[in-house]
C-alpha positions as CSV (number, residue, x, y, z in Angstrom):
1,M,149.9,53.6,100.3
2,S,147.4,55.6,98.2
3,F,146.2,59.2,99.1
4,D,142.9,57.9,100.6
5,Q,144.8,55.6,102.9
6,L,147.2,58.3,104.0
7,I,144.2,60.6,104.9
8,T,142.4,57.8,106.6
9,E,145.5,57.2,108.7
10,A,145.9,60.9,109.6
11,N,142.3,61.0,110.6
12,Q,142.5,58.1,112.7
13,L,145.5,59.2,114.6
14,D,143.9,62.7,114.7
15,L,147.0,64.2,113.0
16,Y,145.0,65.7,109.8
17,K,145.3,69.3,111.2
18,K,148.9,68.7,111.9
19,L,149.4,67.5,108.4
20,V,147.8,70.6,106.9
21,F,149.9,72.8,109.3
22,Q,153.2,71.2,108.2
23,L,152.3,71.7,104.5
24,N,151.6,75.4,105.1
25,K,154.8,75.8,107.0
26,D,156.9,74.2,104.4
27,F,155.3,76.0,101.5
28,K,155.6,79.3,103.3
29,L,159.2,78.6,104.0
30,A,159.6,78.1,100.3
31,N,157.7,81.4,99.5
32,I,154.9,79.6,97.8
33,D,151.4,80.9,98.6
34,L,149.3,77.8,99.5
35,D,147.5,78.6,102.7
36,L,145.2,75.9,103.5
37,H,142.6,76.2,106.0
38,E,143.0,73.6,108.8
39,D,139.5,72.3,108.1
40,V,140.3,72.0,104.3
41,L,138.4,68.6,102.9
42,P,140.9,66.0,101.8
43,S,139.4,66.2,98.2
44,S,140.2,70.0,98.2
45,L,143.7,69.4,99.8
46,K,144.4,67.1,97.0
47,L,142.9,69.5,94.3
48,L,144.9,72.6,95.7
49,L,148.1,70.6,96.0
50,H,147.9,69.3,92.6
51,E,147.1,72.6,91.1
52,T,149.9,74.3,92.9
53,I,152.4,71.8,92.0
54,F,151.3,72.0,88.2
55,K,151.5,75.9,88.2
56,L,155.0,75.6,89.7
57,I,156.5,73.2,87.4
58,Q,155.0,75.1,84.3
59,E,155.8,78.7,85.5
60,K,158.2,78.6,88.4
61,F,160.6,75.6,88.1
62,T,163.2,77.0,90.3
63,E,160.7,77.6,93.2
64,Y,159.4,74.1,92.4
65,L,162.9,72.5,92.7
66,N,163.3,74.8,96.2
67,L,160.1,73.5,97.5
68,L,161.0,69.8,96.9
69,Y,164.4,70.5,98.7
70,I,162.8,72.2,101.8
71,I,160.3,69.4,102.2
72,D,162.9,66.7,101.5
73,V,161.2,64.7,98.7
74,S,163.5,61.9,97.6
75,E,165.3,63.2,94.5
76,S,165.5,59.4,93.4
77,Q,161.7,59.1,93.7
78,V,161.0,62.2,91.7
79,R,163.4,61.1,88.9
80,A,161.9,57.8,88.6
81,L,158.5,59.4,87.7
82,D,157.5,59.8,83.8
83,G,158.0,63.5,83.0
84,E,156.1,63.2,79.6
85,D,152.7,64.2,80.9
86,V,153.1,67.3,83.1
87,L,149.6,67.0,84.8
88,K,150.3,63.2,85.7
89,L,153.8,64.3,86.8
90,S,152.4,67.0,89.1
91,E,149.8,64.7,90.6
92,E,152.5,62.1,91.5
93,V,154.8,64.8,92.9
94,S,151.8,66.2,95.0
95,F,151.4,62.7,96.5
96,L,155.2,62.4,97.1
97,I,154.9,65.8,99.0
98,L,151.9,64.6,101.1
99,K,153.6,61.3,102.0
100,R,157.0,63.0,102.9
101,E,155.1,65.7,105.2
102,W,153.0,62.8,106.6
103,Q,156.2,61.2,107.6
104,K,157.3,64.3,109.4
105,V,154.1,64.7,111.2
106,W,153.9,60.9,112.2
107,F,157.5,60.7,113.3
108,R,157.0,63.9,115.4
109,N,153.9,62.6,117.0
110,T,155.2,59.1,117.6
111,Y,158.6,60.1,119.0
112,S,158.0,63.4,120.9
Protein backbone atom coordinates (compact mmCIF):
# COMPACT_ATOMS: atom_id res chain seq x y z
CA MET A 1 0.00 0.00 0.00
CA SER A 2 1.21 3.48 -0.87
CA PHE A 3 0.43 6.83 0.73
CA ASP A 4 -1.94 7.68 -2.13
CA GLN A 5 -3.76 4.35 -1.86
CA LEU A 6 -4.21 4.81 1.87
CA ILE A 7 -5.62 8.33 1.44
CA THR A 8 -7.89 7.18 -1.39
CA GLU A 9 -9.28 4.37 0.76
CA ALA A 10 -9.75 6.73 3.72
CA ASN A 11 -11.65 9.17 1.50
CA GLN A 12 -13.77 6.45 -0.13
CA LEU A 13 -14.83 5.21 3.31
CA ASP A 14 -15.34 8.80 4.46
CA LEU A 15 -12.79 8.30 7.25
CA TYR A 16 -10.12 10.84 6.31
CA LYS A 17 -11.19 13.30 9.03
CA LYS A 18 -11.14 10.50 11.59
CA LEU A 19 -7.61 9.60 10.48
CA VAL A 20 -6.51 13.20 11.01
CA PHE A 21 -8.27 13.23 14.39
CA GLN A 22 -6.48 10.03 15.43
CA LEU A 23 -3.12 11.48 14.41
CA ASN A 24 -3.78 14.64 16.42
CA LYS A 25 -4.92 12.60 19.42
CA ASP A 26 -1.85 10.35 19.52
CA PHE A 27 0.62 13.18 18.89
CA LYS A 28 -1.02 15.13 21.70
CA LEU A 29 -0.70 12.10 24.00
CA ALA A 30 3.01 12.11 23.21
CA ASN A 31 3.20 15.87 23.95
CA ILE A 32 4.18 16.65 20.37
CA ASP A 33 2.63 19.67 18.70
CA LEU A 34 1.22 18.59 15.35
CA ASP A 35 -2.34 19.97 15.52
CA LEU A 36 -3.57 19.31 11.98
CA HIS A 37 -6.80 20.91 10.78
CA GLU A 38 -9.43 18.30 9.95
CA ASP A 39 -9.58 19.57 6.36
CA VAL A 40 -5.81 19.42 5.83
CA LEU A 41 -4.92 18.41 2.28
CA PRO A 42 -3.33 14.96 1.97
CA SER A 43 -0.19 16.51 0.44
CA SER A 44 0.12 18.88 3.41
CA LEU A 45 -0.57 16.06 5.84
CA LYS A 46 2.25 14.03 4.31
CA LEU A 47 4.65 16.99 4.40
CA LEU A 48 3.82 18.07 7.97
CA LEU A 49 4.07 14.53 9.27
CA HIS A 50 7.40 13.98 7.51
CA GLU A 51 8.78 17.30 8.76
CA THR A 52 7.71 16.59 12.34
CA ILE A 53 9.22 13.09 12.38
CA PHE A 54 12.45 14.38 10.82
CA LYS A 55 12.80 17.05 13.54
CA LEU A 56 12.03 14.53 16.27
CA ILE A 57 14.69 12.10 15.04
CA GLN A 58 17.22 14.93 14.79
CA GLU A 59 16.45 16.88 17.96
CA LYS A 60 14.16 14.93 20.32
CA PHE A 61 14.91 11.24 19.90
CA THR A 62 13.34 10.20 23.22
CA GLU A 63 10.06 11.89 22.27
CA TYR A 64 10.26 10.20 18.87
CA LEU A 65 10.56 6.76 20.51
CA ASN A 66 7.72 7.61 22.89
CA LEU A 67 5.52 8.60 19.94
CA LEU A 68 6.21 5.30 18.16
CA TYR A 69 5.31 3.48 21.38
CA ILE A 70 2.06 5.43 21.88
CA ILE A 71 0.99 4.90 18.27
CA ASP A 72 2.10 1.26 18.49
CA VAL A 73 4.27 1.20 15.37
CA SER A 74 5.89 -2.21 14.92
CA GLU A 75 9.44 -2.12 16.27
CA SER A 76 10.56 -4.77 13.78
CA GLN A 77 9.25 -2.67 10.87
CA VAL A 78 11.18 0.37 12.11
CA ARG A 79 14.35 -1.67 12.62
CA ALA A 80 14.06 -3.06 9.10
CA LEU A 81 14.41 0.46 7.68
CA ASP A 82 17.76 1.86 6.59
CA GLY A 83 18.87 4.47 9.12
CA GLU A 84 21.72 5.89 7.02
CA ASP A 85 19.66 8.64 5.41
CA VAL A 86 17.61 10.42 8.10
CA LEU A 87 15.45 12.21 5.52
CA LYS A 88 14.46 8.93 3.87
CA LEU A 89 14.08 7.22 7.26
CA SER A 90 11.73 9.94 8.53
CA GLU A 91 9.63 9.63 5.37
CA GLU A 92 9.34 5.85 5.79
CA VAL A 93 8.56 6.12 9.51
CA SER A 94 5.90 8.75 8.73
CA PHE A 95 4.24 6.25 6.43
CA LEU A 96 4.43 3.49 9.08
CA ILE A 97 2.75 5.88 11.53
CA LEU A 98 0.06 6.74 9.01
CA LYS A 99 -0.57 3.06 8.23
CA ARG A 100 -0.87 2.19 11.92
CA GLU A 101 -3.22 5.09 12.59
CA TRP A 102 -5.28 4.07 9.55
CA GLN A 103 -5.55 0.52 10.96
CA LYS A 104 -6.91 1.89 14.22
CA VAL A 105 -9.49 4.09 12.47
CA TRP A 106 -10.50 1.35 10.04
CA PHE A 107 -10.90 -1.29 12.78
CA ARG A 108 -12.89 1.08 15.00
CA ASN A 109 -15.16 1.93 12.09
CA THR A 110 -15.59 -1.66 10.92
CA TYR A 111 -16.08 -3.36 14.27
CA SER A 112 -17.99 -0.85 16.37
